[in-house]
N, C-alpha and C positions, 0 to 999 in steps of 0.2 A: 382542612385539607393536608394530608402527609407531605413530608417533606424529606429529603435528605440533605444536610449541610455540614459542608466541608470548609473547615476553617483554619487557616495557616498549616497545610498540610506540608511536610516535608518529610521524603523518603529516600532513602539510596542503600544499594547492595554494598555489602561488605567487598573491599578490595577495588569499589570503584572511586574514582576521584571525584566525578561529581553526581549529585543529587539525580535521582531520575523526577522527582518532583522539588520544588522550592516554595515555601509558603504559598501553596493554590489555596483559594478561598472561591467559593461558589454555592448555590442554593439549587436544588434538583426537585420539583415536584411530580411525586411520584404517578401522578395521572400521566404526565408526557411520555410521548414515544420517541425515545432517544438513541440516534446514531452516534457510534464513539469512533472517529476516525483519525489517523496520524501514521506518518511514516512507520516503519517498522523498525521496532525497538525503541520506540519514545515511551511504551509504559501502559499501552491500552489493557493489556491482560494483567500486567500487574497491579492498575487502577481496579480493575473488580476485584483482585484479591485483597485490597487494602480495604473494600466496601465487605468484604465475608471476614473481615478480623484475622487473614491468615499471617500478616508481617506486625513488626513492631513500627512504631511512624510516630514522628513528631506531631503536633498539632492535634486537632479533634475532628470526628468524623460522628455526628448525628444521625439517626436515622428511628423511625416508628413503625418499622416494617422488616418482616421476614423475607429473606432472600432464597432463590434457587439458582443453580450455577448450571449452565449449559457450555460444553460436553460434560456429562454426569464422571466422575470416575468409575473407571471398570476395572475391579482386581479378580484374577484369574481368569484371561481371556478363554482361556481351554474349556471352559463350560458352555452347556446349551444355552443360545438365545435367549431362550424365553425365561431361564433360569435369571439372567441377568436381567430382563423387564422386569420381572416380578419382584427382583430385589429392589430397585429403584422406586415402584409403584407399588408397595405389597396390599394394597385395599384393591386393586385392579382383578376383573376377573377375564379369565381366557378368552372368553366371548370379545369383550371390550379390546384387548390386544389385537385380536384379528379383524377387528371390524377396522381398527384405526390403519391396519396394516393395508388392507384391502381401498382405505380412502387415497392412501398413498399409491394406488397399482401395482400393489407388491405382494408375489406370492406368500402367502404365510409359512409354506414350506421351508424359508430361512427361519425360522424359531426353533425347529429342532435341530440344525447344524450347530458346529462347534462357531462360537463368535468369532474368534482369530482367524477363521477359514473363509468369513465374509470380506466381500467386497468394502473399500472405502466407503462408497455410497451406500451399502446396504448396511454397515455397520451404525452411519450416521441415522439413517432412516429409523433404526431400533432406539438408537437414542430420543430421536425426535418423538417419536408415539410416547415413549416414556415421559417425555416434556408436557406432551398434549395430555396425557391422564394424571398428571400430577394437580395440586391443588390451586389456587390463585394467591402466591407470594408472586412478590415484585421480582420479576426476571432478569437476571445478569446473561445475555445470550451471547458466548465468544467464537465469534465464526462458524455460524451453524452452516452456510452456503457450499464450503469445502467438500467436493467430490458428489456433491447434490445435481441430478440432472435437472433440465428447467421445468420438466412438469411438477418435480417435487418441489422446488423453490416457489412454484405458484403456490401448492398447497399451504406451504409454510407461510406464503404473504398470506391466505386467507385466514390461518390460524389468527396469528400475531394482530391482524386489525379487528380482530374480536377482541384481544387483550386490552387491558387498561392503562397498565404502564410497563416498561420495560428500561433496559440499555442492552441495546444489540452493536456489538463490533463485526462489521463488515466492510469489505473491500469492492464490493458489488454496487455498482451505482445505481444502476435500474431497482434492485433490490432494495436497496435504502429509498428509493424516491416512492416506493410502492407504501413503506411500511411506518417510515417514522415521520414525527412532527416539529423533530428538533435538532441540532446537531451539536456533539460535545465536538471540540476540536483541539486534540494536542499538539500545540503548535512548539516550536524551538524555544520560546520564553515563555509563555502562559497558556491555560485552558482557556477557550471559550465557549460560549454557550451562545447559540442562535437559534431563531425559532425559524420554521421551513423545512424542506427536505435535503435533498444531498444539493441537488441541480441549483436552488437559491442560494445554498449556501455558495457553492463554487463559483457563481457569478457573480456573489459580493465580496468574496476571496479575491477574484481576478481583479474588480474594480479598485479594492482598496490597495491592493500589490500596484496596480497601474497607476493608481494616487502617489504612493508612496516613492515610486521611481521617478516619477514626474517631478516631486518634491525633492527628491534627492537631489536631481540634476539641478534646479532651480537654486536650491542652496550652495553648491557647489560653485556656480557661478557667483553668486552672491558674496559668498565667503571669500572668492578670489578678487573679485571687485572692490570688497571692501578693504581687504589688507593692503590693495594697491592704494587706496584713498587715503588709509590710516600711515601708511609709510610716507606719501607726499606731503601731507599733513605736517607729521610729526618733523619733517624734512624742513617743511616753510616755517614751522614754528622757530625751530633751532637758527635759521639762517636770520630769522626777524630778530631774535633774541641778540645774536652775534652784531647787529647792525645798530645796537644802540651805541656802541664805542667806536663808531666812525664819525667825519665831520662833511660837510657839504663842500660842494666845491669852493667855494665863496669863505670858506674856513668858519662857517657860524657852527653852532654846536645844533645835535640833532634833538627832537623832542624825543627825551625818553620816556618820559610817561605815556605817551601815546604809542611807541614803539612797544613799550612793555604789557600795554593793555591788547593790543594788536596779537603780540605773541603767547598773550595767557588764551585769548580768544581761539586761536589756532590749535594751543595746546588741548584746550576742552573740547574743541571738534573732535580732535585724535581721539581724547578718552570716549566720546562717545559712539566714535567708530569702533574701538575696539570693544565696547560692549555689546554692539549690535552682531560683531562678529563672533562674539562668546555664546551670545542668544542663539544665533543661527547656527554655530557649532553644535550646541544641547541638543537642538530642535533637529536635527540632522542625526544626531547618535541614536534619535530614539526611534529612526525609521529601520526601514528593512531586514529588522530582528527576525521576522516571522515569513519570511520570504522562501523558500526554498528554491534554490538553482536546480533548475528542469534542465541540466545539461543532456545534450544530445548523444545518445548511443548510437553505435557504428556497427554494422552488418557487411560484410565483403564478401557477398554471394558468387558462386561458381555458374556459369551457364554451360550446361551440358551438352555436347555434342549430339546425344540422344535425346529424340521427340518423337510420340510423349516418352515418359520416363516410367510410366506405369500405365498398364492397359490392365482393367478387369472385365470379365462379361459374366452373366449371371451366378456372381459371386455371392458365397457363403460362409459364414464361419461355423463350424460342429463343434459342441461339445459333447463329449460320449457317443459318437457316431449321429447325433442331432443336431440339424443346422438349427441356428438362434434368431435368424432375421430371415426376410423375404428377400429373394434375390434381388441382387443390384448390379449394375455398371456402370462405368465410368471411365475415362483416364485423366492424367495429371501431366498436363504440359510444362516447359517453362514458364515460369512467371506466375503460374496458378498458385494461391493461397486456399488449400481445401479445408474445410471445417467437416468433420465429420459428428453428426449429432445423434442421440437416441437416448431412449431411458438406461438408467443404470443398470449393468450387466445384459447389455444387448450384444457387446462382441465389439466397442469401441477400440480398445486398448489393444484387443486381440489382434485387428489388422493393422496396428502401427507395428507390434511385435513382429507380424509375419513379414511386413516391409523391410524391417531391419534385419532379417535372416534368422528369427526364432521358429521352432517346428510348432506350426499351428495347422489343426486339420480344417480343411474346408472344403467345398464344393466348386463347382465351377473352374472358370480360368483367372488367374493373376499372374501376367509379366512384369518383373520388374528390370528396367535397364540395367547392365552389366556394368561392373566398376564404378557403380556412381559413390562420390563421398557424401557419404549421409551425416549429419549431426543429431544426435538425439538428448531429448531432455525427457527424463522419466519422470512417472508420477510420482513414485516414492522416493523418497531422501535418505532411507534407513541404513544405506550402505556408505553414505558419506562419513568419511572417519580422516583423524590427523590434519595437519597443518593445511594451510591454503596455498603454501609453498609445495607441500608433498602431492597435496590434490594436482594442482597446474603439472608437476611434471609428471604425474603418472598418465594425465589426459593429451601431454605433449602439447599444450597450449603455450604463447607467449605469455609469461609471467607479467610483463609490464601490460600489454595489452588487459589481460584478464583482471589484472587488480586495477587498472581505470575503470574498465567496464563496472566493476565493482563497487568506486568508490561512486562512480556518477548514480550508481542506485541508490545511493546513499547510505553505503555501508564505511562505517569510520575506519581509520587507521588502527584505531585501538582492536577492531575485532580481527583484524590481520595476524595478530598474534594467538590468538584464541583456537583451541582443538574445536574443529566443525562441530564435533558432537555436542559441545557446549550451546551452540547458538542456538536461536529459534528458528521455528519452521521458515517464515519470511525469508529469513536470510539463508537457509541451507537452500529454497528454490533459486533466490537470486544467485548464489553459486552457480547450480545447474544452466542457468539461462546465460549467464556471463560466460561460461564456459561455452557454450554453444555459439552467441555471437561473436567470440573471439575466434571461431574456428570458419576458413573458409569453405563452402560445401555447396553442393548441385541441389541437395535435398535437406531440408530443417524438418525433422519429425518432431512434435512435442506435445506430450500427453498431458493435459492439465496442468500446465505452465504456470497458471495465476493461483492457484491454491497458496493464500497466506498471502499473497504478495499486494503491499499496499497500492492504493489507488492513483498516487503519483507515479509509482513505477510502471503501473500498468500504462498509463498513459505515453509514457516515455519508449516503451516496448512498441505500442501502436505507431507512433510519429517513424519509430526507426524500420518498422516494415514496411510503411507505407512508400516512405524515402528511398529505401535499399531494394524493394521488390524482390525478397528470397523468394524460390517456389518452396512452398511448406505443405504438410499436411499435418493437421492438428486436431486435437480432441480440447476443446473448450466450453464449459457453461455459464460463463459470462458473456449475455447476449449483448451487452454494450461491445465487448472485444470482437465478438463474431460478427456482429453487423458492419463494425467500422474495418475489419481487418480482410473478411474472407472474400474472394472472387467467384466461389464455387461453394454447394453446401451437398455434403452426401448424406440424407437422411436414411438413418436404419429403424426399419419396422418390425417390432415383434412378430414372430409365426404365431 
């Protein structure tokens, strides 16, 4: 049986005070289907690149398998899409490429367009079919579901269920439950491997966290009680020792031997109590290290005097004078949380852009109430630049609230001094979400907000939405998020 063995692995980037990994050891069977999870910035992509030999490190990584890494690097994105697929899979025939695209219900016409002009979902699909057409190497798959519609995710599930072994980084809970049989979790102080899917790992993690919290509380009480007992015992020992030199009322001498024995006995008891305190403190220090604080996020929505906020009748988006989905009619009222669903390229983002005031062609009627205060989260982060302070000022958000929300989502103070362009995609998306929830708005428009966002933060965002009930229209392919948050679903069907 083939294995990947990691022994005493330590790695850190130049300029960082703390290592990303410190003396990490574990073994992986290459037959396992592993889901790699952890907070943004914990080193998931770094770990995959260490396996690929991209960085210098201390320790050893032993393997007897070859790797394929997804997403493939695309050089010169201005080339035709088919040229890029053929470069990644030089042995594939055109008919095989077209067949794989048809299986993803995608028009082969995209093969003959420039790669950089395709949508994020279309680009990911082309890289996925390249993955499907390659050989049987052990796969290192880094966040494959970003931008993918639910139907394509299901096709990816079917493909991975046929594969022998892989490591996949994903923050999509339903996806992980369908494809993995082991979880690697990068925690605050270690890396753990558990058999099972994400749901079983989450249940075990919650049980372990609850046990540690209760044990921590018990030990705190024990330490306090033992400290009091130890001080009292030491005081009694001291008093008894001093009494050796007293006399009785009758003037007779005290039995100093007996008193000395009692004093020594009390002192011994005090020492035993001190050792118990030290043991309890040591036991307590080993708890809570891997518990992530799930601090509550806050949203302060406005309630518009207009109701409904949006009305659409026999509505269709048009591209080049052609309508791209069947007519839909809907209204959006105060308190609604509306998910717009459908395949990649069906026009979901275009509806959001039309609502916020962009010039988009359409048929039918759509009316957006006047003077709505709208908070928008864009799908892409490419326009983010400068420092967090500069970004906050440009967006006119309260800096203290904005940074507090980021901190609660796991962005460390060290990151606050970075240029945003140097941050990971997950951290950039957190910046957009923190900016949005720091604003009071009548309507929150979010376009695929959860791409690259870690699972714990997704749960924080869900809980905040359910608690503060903002009026929302959003596009999101995370089925669990839609299931938990949406009060209405508008499903777009291709014409």
